[in-house]
C-alpha positions in Angstrom: 0.0 0.0 0.0 1.3 3.4 -0.9 1.4 5.8 2.1 2.5 9.4 2.3 4.3 11.0 5.2 1.0 12.5 6.4 -0.8 9.2 6.4 -3.0 9.4 3.3 -3.2 5.9 1.9 -4.0 4.9 -1.6 -3.5 1.2 -2.2 -1.7 1.1 -5.6 -1.1 2.8 -8.9 -3.5 5.5 -10.2 -4.2 6.3 -13.8 -4.9 10.0 -14.5 -6.3 10.9 -17.9 -6.1 14.5 -19.1 -2.8 14.8 -17.3 -1.3 17.2 -19.9 -3.9 19.7 -18.8 -3.8 22.0 -15.8 -6.1 20.2 -13.4 -4.8 16.8 -14.5 -1.2 17.8 -14.0 -2.1 19.1 -10.5 -3.7 15.8 -9.6 -0.5 14.0 -10.7 1.6 16.3 -8.6 -0.6 15.8 -5.5 -0.5 12.0 -5.9 3.2 11.9 -6.3 3.7 14.0 -3.2 1.8 11.3 -1.4 4.2 8.7 -2.8 1.5 7.1 -5.0 2.7 5.5 -8.3 1.0 7.5 -11.1 0.4 6.7 -14.8 -0.2 9.9 -16.6 -2.1 10.0 -19.9 -2.8 13.0 -22.1 -2.9 14.2 -25.7 -0.1 16.8 -25.6 3.1 14.6 -25.7 5.5 17.4 -24.9 3.5 18.5 -21.8 3.1 14.9 -20.8 6.8 14.0 -21.1 7.7 17.2 -19.2 5.3 16.2 -16.4 6.7 12.7 -16.3 10.3 14.1 -16.1 9.3 16.5 -13.3 7.3 14.1 -11.2 8.6 10.6 -12.0 5.1 9.6 -13.2 4.9 7.1 -16.0 3.7 8.7 -19.3 1.2 6.6 -21.2 -0.5 8.5 -24.0 -3.6 7.0 -25.6 -6.8 8.2 -27.2 -9.9 8.0 -25.0 -12.2 8.3 -28.0 -10.9 5.0 -29.5 -11.8 1.7 -27.8 -8.8 -0.1 -29.4 -6.5 2.6 -28.0 -8.0 2.4 -24.5 -8.0 -1.4 -24.5 -4.4 -1.6 -25.6 -3.3 0.9 -23.0 -5.0 -0.9 -20.2 -3.7 -4.3 -21.1 -1.3 -5.5 -18.4 -1.8 -2.5 -16.1 -2.3 -3.3 -12.4 -4.5 -0.3 -11.3 -6.0 0.6 -8.0 -7.3 4.0 -9.0 -8.5 6.1 -12.0 -9.2 9.8 -12.4 -11.1 10.4 -15.6 -10.0 14.0 -16.2 -9.7 14.1 -19.9 -12.1 16.8 -21.1 -13.2 19.0 -24.0 -14.8 22.4 -23.3 -16.7 22.6 -26.5 -18.3 25.9 -27.4 -20.4 28.7 -26.0 -23.7 28.3 -27.8 -27.4 28.0 -27.2 -29.6 25.1 -28.2 -30.7 27.1 -31.2 -27.2 27.6 -32.7 -25.1 24.8 -31.3 -22.8 22.9 -33.6 -23.7 19.3 -33.5 -20.2 18.2 -34.4 -19.0 20.0 -31.3 -21.7 18.3 -29.3 -20.6 14.9 -30.6 -16.9 15.7 -29.8 -17.9 16.7 -26.2 -19.8 13.4 -25.8 -16.9 11.4 -27.3 -14.3 12.8 -24.9 -16.2 13.8 -21.8 -18.7 10.9 -21.6 -17.8 8.1 -23.9 -14.1 8.4 -23.2 -14.6 8.2 -19.4 -16.9 5.1 -19.9 -14.3 3.4 -22.1 -11.6 4.0 -19.4 -13.9 2.8 -16.7 -14.8 -0.3 -18.7 -11.3 -1.5 -19.0 -9.8 -0.2 -15.8 -12.6 -1.8 -13.7 -11.8 -5.2 -15.4 -8.2 -5.0 -14.2 -9.4 -3.9 -10.7 -11.7 -6.9 -10.5 -9.0 -9.2 -11.8 -6.7 -8.0 -9.0 -9.4 -8.4 -6.3 -8.2 -5.5 -4.2 -11.0 -3.1 -4.8 -10.3 0.4 -6.1 -11.5 3.9 -6.6 -12.6 5.8 -9.7 -13.1 9.6 -9.7 -14.9 11.2 -12.6 -14.2 14.9 -13.1 -17.6 16.4 -14.0 -18.6 20.0 -13.7 -20.9 22.5 -12.0 -22.5 22.7 -15.5 -23.9 19.2 -14.9 -25.7 20.4 -11.7 -27.2 23.7 -12.8 -28.0 25.3 -16.1 -25.2 27.6 -17.4 -25.9 29.9 -20.4 -24.0 28.8 -23.5 -23.1 25.3 -22.1 -25.6 23.1 -23.8 -23.0 20.6 -25.2 -20.5 20.7 -22.3 -23.3 20.5 -19.7 -25.0 17.6 -21.4 -21.8 15.6 -21.7 -21.0 16.1 -18.0 -24.6 15.3 -16.9 -24.4 12.0 -18.8 -21.1 11.4 -17.1 -22.8 11.8 -13.7 -25.2 8.9 -14.6 -22.2 6.8 -15.5 -20.8 7.6 -12.1 -23.9 6.5 -10.3 -24.5 3.3 -12.3 -20.8 2.4 -12.1 -20.9 2.8 -8.3 -23.9 0.5 -8.1 -22.5 -2.2 -10.4 -18.9 -2.1 -9.1 -19.6 -1.8 -5.4 -19.8 -5.6 -4.9 -16.1 -5.7 -6.1 -15.1 -3.1 -3.5 -14.6 -0.5 -6.2 -15.9 3.0 -5.3 -16.9 5.5 -8.0 -17.4 9.2 -7.3 -17.8 12.4 -9.2 -16.4 15.9 -8.5 -18.0 19.0 -10.0 -15.5 21.9 -10.2 -16.2 25.5 -10.9 -14.1 27.5 -13.2 -10.3 27.6 -12.8 -9.2 30.9 -14.4 -6.6 30.0 -16.9 -5.7 31.7 -20.2 -7.9 29.2 -22.0 -11.0 30.0 -19.8 -10.4 33.7 -19.5 -11.6 34.4 -23.0 -15.1 33.8 -21.8 -15.2 33.8 -18.0 -12.9 36.8 -17.8 -15.3 39.1 -19.6 -16.6 41.6 -17.0 -20.2 41.1 -18.0 -19.7 37.3 -17.4 -17.3 37.3 -14.4 -18.9 39.8 -12.1 -22.5 38.3 -12.0 -21.1 34.8 -11.7 -18.8 35.6 -8.8 -21.5 37.7 -7.1 -23.7 34.7 -7.1 -21.0 32.5 -5.6 -20.8 32.5 -1.7 -17.0 32.4 -1.7 -16.8 34.9 -4.6 -13.6 33.8 -6.3 -12.4 31.3 -8.9 -10.9 27.9 -7.9 -7.3 27.0 -8.2 -6.1 23.8 -9.8 -4.8 22.6 -6.4 -8.2 23.2 -4.9 -9.7 20.8 -7.4 -6.9 18.2 -7.1 -7.0 17.8 -3.3 -10.6 16.5 -2.9 -10.0 14.1 -5.8 -6.9 12.7 -4.0 -9.0 12.3 -0.9 -11.7 10.4 -2.8 -9.0 8.0 -4.1 -7.7 7.4 -0.6 -8.9 5.0 2.2 -10.1 8.0 4.1 -13.0 8.0 1.7 -13.5 4.2 2.0 -17.3 4.5 2.7 -18.0 7.1 0.0 -19.3 6.0 -3.3 -21.8 7.3 -5.9 -21.5 11.0 -4.8 -21.5 14.2 -6.8 -19.1 16.5 -4.9 -19.3 20.2 -5.9 -16.0 22.1 -5.7 -17.6 25.3 -6.6 -17.4 27.8 -3.7 -21.0 27.2 -2.9 -22.4 28.2 -6.3 -24.7 25.3 -6.9 -26.0 25.5 -3.3 -27.7 28.8 -4.0 
């Protein structure tokens, strides 16, 4: 069993998809600090290799939208945990003007990709017979209606059902499945929309904590859900949103 100096226990290797992104990279760093073996997957090979060199994580690129790629990547892996963090933000559009190709891509990555990884990762967890923990990175957009988020919100809401059904089906094998629902992390990629004064101010005014999240604030609860400190928690939807969806 892997154990960190502060006593957080995670009983084996953890696969993190989307590790070449900001939140995924933060999850990898948190896990490594807790002495957990990490397998980092992503689409940006340069970022993934730099992360592996920095942290000692194993880089394992594969395409979550292709079943043959996921199956091949999972073959022979001995996993205890998975974080389905690979994601696609889609577009800002209404139901009236949405691009269905963008919708299909959001479903392919955010929903179908997470299911494919869960399908093959859970098989290896069951084979090992040691239980496990899967954390799906959903969004506040799955819990409440956000303007312009028809494709992204739908893909994450579907992911939430995958979380619940997987928790039901895999519980008998000692495998826990949970979802986290982050608010916006203000990065250059998100600032083009969320940084607009007419968007940012009303949103933060409606949030009790009144500020954007950091990548580390998203990563830390995910690491907790992977650990044996959360050994009786399964099937939950945990908002990490400064109280926004509580209002």
